[in-house]
C-alpha positions as a LaTeX table, in Angstrom:
\begin{tabular}{lrrr}
\hline
Residue & $x$ (\AA) & $y$ (\AA) & $z$ (\AA) \\
\hline
Met1 & $-1.13$ & $-5.77$ & 0.15 \\
Thr2 & 1.15 & $-9.25$ & 0.48 \\
Thr3 & 2.31 & $-9.59$ & $-2.65$ \\
Ser4 & 4.40 & $-6.42$ & $-4.74$ \\
Pro5 & 2.69 & $-4.65$ & $-7.45$ \\
Ile6 & 6.23 & $-3.82$ & $-9.81$ \\
Lys7 & 7.76 & $-6.06$ & $-10.94$ \\
Ser8 & 11.27 & $-5.93$ & $-9.27$ \\
Pro9 & 14.13 & $-6.01$ & $-12.09$ \\
Leu10 & 15.92 & $-8.10$ & $-9.27$ \\
Gly11 & 16.01 & $-11.71$ & $-8.47$ \\
Pro12 & 14.08 & $-12.42$ & $-5.30$ \\
Ala13 & 17.47 & $-12.59$ & $-3.61$ \\
Glu14 & 18.95 & $-9.39$ & $-5.08$ \\
Arg15 & 16.06 & $-7.86$ & $-3.86$ \\
Asp16 & 15.43 & $-8.82$ & $-0.79$ \\
Ala17 & 19.71 & $-7.32$ & 0.20 \\
Thr18 & 19.23 & $-4.50$ & $-2.21$ \\
Gly19 & 15.72 & $-3.56$ & $-0.57$ \\
Ala20 & 17.25 & $-3.94$ & 2.71 \\
Val21 & 19.96 & $-2.05$ & 2.61 \\
Leu22 & 17.36 & 0.70 & 0.66 \\
Gln23 & 15.19 & 0.87 & 4.14 \\
Ala24 & 17.94 & 1.79 & 6.44 \\
Ala25 & 20.18 & 4.38 & 4.24 \\
Leu26 & 15.84 & 5.53 & 4.25 \\
Val27 & 15.84 & 6.15 & 7.37 \\
Asp28 & 19.29 & 7.13 & 8.25 \\
Leu29 & 19.01 & 9.85 & 6.31 \\
Ile30 & 15.21 & 10.73 & 6.80 \\
Asp31 & 17.21 & 10.40 & 10.52 \\
Leu32 & 19.51 & 13.23 & 9.31 \\
Ser33 & 17.27 & 15.86 & 8.58 \\
Leu34 & 15.09 & 16.02 & 11.33 \\
Ile35 & 17.80 & 15.98 & 13.29 \\
Ala36 & 20.10 & 18.86 & 10.85 \\
Lys37 & 16.32 & 20.28 & 11.39 \\
Gln38 & 16.49 & 20.34 & 14.94 \\
Ala39 & 19.30 & 21.85 & 15.35 \\
His40 & 18.95 & 24.41 & 13.25 \\
Trp41 & 16.30 & 25.30 & 15.77 \\
Asn42 & 17.85 & 25.86 & 18.06 \\
Val43 & 21.46 & 26.56 & 17.45 \\
Val44 & 23.18 & 29.72 & 19.26 \\
Gly45 & 26.57 & 31.26 & 18.96 \\
Arg46 & 28.62 & 33.98 & 17.35 \\
Gln47 & 28.30 & 31.24 & 13.71 \\
Phe48 & 25.34 & 30.89 & 14.60 \\
Arg49 & 23.59 & 32.29 & 10.24 \\
Asp50 & 25.70 & 30.56 & 8.53 \\
Val51 & 25.47 & 27.09 & 11.09 \\
His52 & 21.78 & 27.39 & 10.95 \\
Leu53 & 22.28 & 28.13 & 6.80 \\
Gln54 & 24.68 & 25.17 & 6.49 \\
Leu55 & 21.90 & 23.21 & 8.34 \\
Asp56 & 19.15 & 24.34 & 5.75 \\
Glu57 & 21.58 & 22.87 & 3.70 \\
Leu58 & 22.16 & 20.17 & 4.74 \\
Val59 & 18.36 & 18.99 & 5.36 \\
Ala60 & 18.11 & 19.98 & 1.52 \\
Ala61 & 20.19 & 17.16 & 0.50 \\
Ala62 & 19.24 & 15.37 & 2.70 \\
Arg63 & 15.19 & 15.14 & 1.65 \\
Asn64 & 16.64 & 15.03 & $-1.93$ \\
Tyr65 & 18.34 & 11.82 & $-1.36$ \\
Thr66 & 15.50 & 10.14 & 0.89 \\
Asp67 & 13.69 & 10.85 & $-2.01$ \\
Gln68 & 15.65 & 8.85 & $-4.41$ \\
Val69 & 15.91 & 6.48 & $-2.01$ \\
Ala70 & 12.33 & 5.87 & $-1.34$ \\
Glu71 & 11.82 & 5.13 & $-5.13$ \\
Arg72 & 14.80 & 3.21 & $-6.21$ \\
Ala73 & 13.36 & 0.62 & $-3.30$ \\
Ser74 & 9.66 & 0.87 & $-5.11$ \\
Ala75 & 11.27 & 0.70 & $-8.27$ \\
Ile76 & 12.97 & $-2.80$ & $-7.19$ \\
Gly77 & 9.14 & $-3.99$ & $-5.87$ \\
Val78 & 10.17 & $-2.98$ & $-2.23$ \\
Ser79 & 7.74 & $-1.13$ & $-0.97$ \\
Pro80 & 9.48 & 1.96 & 1.42 \\
Asp81 & 8.33 & 2.45 & 4.99 \\
Gly82 & 9.90 & 6.09 & 6.60 \\
Arg83 & 7.20 & 6.14 & 8.85 \\
Val84 & 8.46 & 7.33 & 12.51 \\
Ala85 & 8.06 & 4.47 & 14.41 \\
Thr86 & 10.15 & 3.23 & 11.75 \\
Val87 & 12.08 & 5.57 & 11.62 \\
Ala88 & 12.53 & 6.26 & 15.86 \\
Glu89 & 13.00 & 1.87 & 16.17 \\
Thr90 & 15.10 & 1.68 & 13.42 \\
Ser91 & 17.59 & 4.52 & 12.83 \\
Gly92 & 21.29 & 3.70 & 13.33 \\
Val93 & 21.37 & 7.47 & 12.94 \\
Pro94 & 22.66 & 9.16 & 16.87 \\
Ala95 & 20.64 & 10.68 & 18.40 \\
Phe96 & 20.50 & 15.01 & 18.80 \\
Pro97 & 20.60 & 16.34 & 22.07 \\
Asp98 & 16.88 & 18.92 & 22.95 \\
Gly99 & 17.45 & 22.21 & 23.98 \\
Trp100 & 19.61 & 25.44 & 22.97 \\
Lys101 & 23.42 & 24.27 & 22.03 \\
Lys102 & 25.81 & 25.97 & 21.04 \\
Asp103 & 27.59 & 26.96 & 17.67 \\
Thr104 & 30.32 & 24.84 & 17.87 \\
Asp105 & 28.30 & 22.31 & 19.52 \\
Val106 & 26.08 & 21.28 & 17.25 \\
Ile107 & 28.72 & 21.26 & 14.77 \\
Gly108 & 30.73 & 18.80 & 16.46 \\
Ala109 & 27.78 & 17.04 & 16.40 \\
Ile110 & 27.03 & 17.48 & 13.01 \\
Val111 & 30.80 & 15.88 & 11.95 \\
Thr112 & 30.05 & 13.25 & 15.11 \\
Thr113 & 26.24 & 12.44 & 12.51 \\
Leu114 & 27.74 & 12.41 & 9.83 \\
Asp115 & 31.07 & 10.28 & 10.19 \\
Thr116 & 28.13 & 7.77 & 11.13 \\
Leu117 & 25.96 & 7.67 & 8.43 \\
Ile118 & 29.20 & 7.71 & 6.15 \\
Gln119 & 30.79 & 4.62 & 7.22 \\
Arg120 & 27.29 & 2.83 & 7.34 \\
Met121 & 26.47 & 3.93 & 3.99 \\
Arg122 & 30.50 & 2.86 & 2.16 \\
Ala123 & 29.09 & $-0.38$ & 3.79 \\
Arg124 & 26.14 & $-0.32$ & 2.08 \\
Ile125 & 27.65 & 0.07 & $-0.70$ \\
Asp126 & 30.11 & $-3.33$ & $-0.34$ \\
Ala127 & 26.72 & $-5.20$ & 0.18 \\
Thr128 & 25.71 & $-3.59$ & $-3.04$ \\
Asp129 & 28.70 & $-4.96$ & $-5.17$ \\
Lys130 & 26.90 & $-8.10$ & $-5.94$ \\
Thr131 & 23.78 & $-7.05$ & $-5.82$ \\
Asp132 & 21.97 & $-4.70$ & $-7.28$ \\
Leu133 & 25.22 & $-1.64$ & $-9.02$ \\
Val134 & 22.19 & $-0.29$ & $-9.19$ \\
Thr135 & 22.42 & 0.92 & $-5.79$ \\
Gln136 & 25.11 & 1.35 & $-5.64$ \\
Asp137 & 26.13 & 3.91 & $-7.80$ \\
Leu138 & 23.33 & 5.54 & $-5.82$ \\
Phe139 & 24.45 & 4.81 & $-2.77$ \\
Ile140 & 28.22 & 6.50 & $-3.88$ \\
Glu141 & 26.71 & 9.97 & $-4.90$ \\
Ile142 & 24.64 & 9.38 & $-1.47$ \\
Thr143 & 28.21 & 8.69 & 0.06 \\
Gly144 & 30.02 & 11.33 & $-2.29$ \\
Lys145 & 27.42 & 14.05 & $-0.83$ \\
Leu146 & 28.02 & 12.90 & 2.24 \\
Glu147 & 31.52 & 13.10 & 2.61 \\
Glu148 & 31.67 & 16.54 & 1.15 \\
Ala149 & 29.73 & 17.89 & 3.51 \\
His150 & 31.85 & 16.03 & 6.19 \\
Trp151 & 34.30 & 17.85 & 4.88 \\
Met152 & 32.82 & 20.74 & 4.96 \\
Trp153 & 31.88 & 20.73 & 8.95 \\
Gln154 & 34.99 & 20.31 & 10.23 \\
Ala155 & 36.16 & 22.86 & 8.83 \\
Gln156 & 34.71 & 24.40 & 11.23 \\
Leu157 & 36.48 & 23.44 & 13.98 \\
Ala158 & 39.55 & 24.04 & 12.42 \\
\hline
\end{tabular}
């Protein structure tokens, strides 16, 4: 289908600009959920249980916001693309290594991942300042949640 069956409440330029940042956020959040699950399955060490459970909380938050971002894109007439190939090709989230990982190494990797994602989300907040304040509000909410998670993960390394 070449045209959207959804009439956008935004003008074409605003829709396209907002849709692009929503798509970028979508793939980053999908990747975050996959990375956190990979870490969840492979963490070992003294803090195993706490880290294991905290990773599930991160996965749940990422999946929740993934759905909200995809549905916002749909609401403005942009078809969201969460296919694995799209995520693999376009995510800006750092890769997570394979194999068993020591709990402190997992914590450090998650802190780095969240830091990267927060910076990318803050850029999206700026990018939607003039195109769509509703989407900007969603990005502000997501960034607040990611920053809270970032703080809690960092606290484990203190």
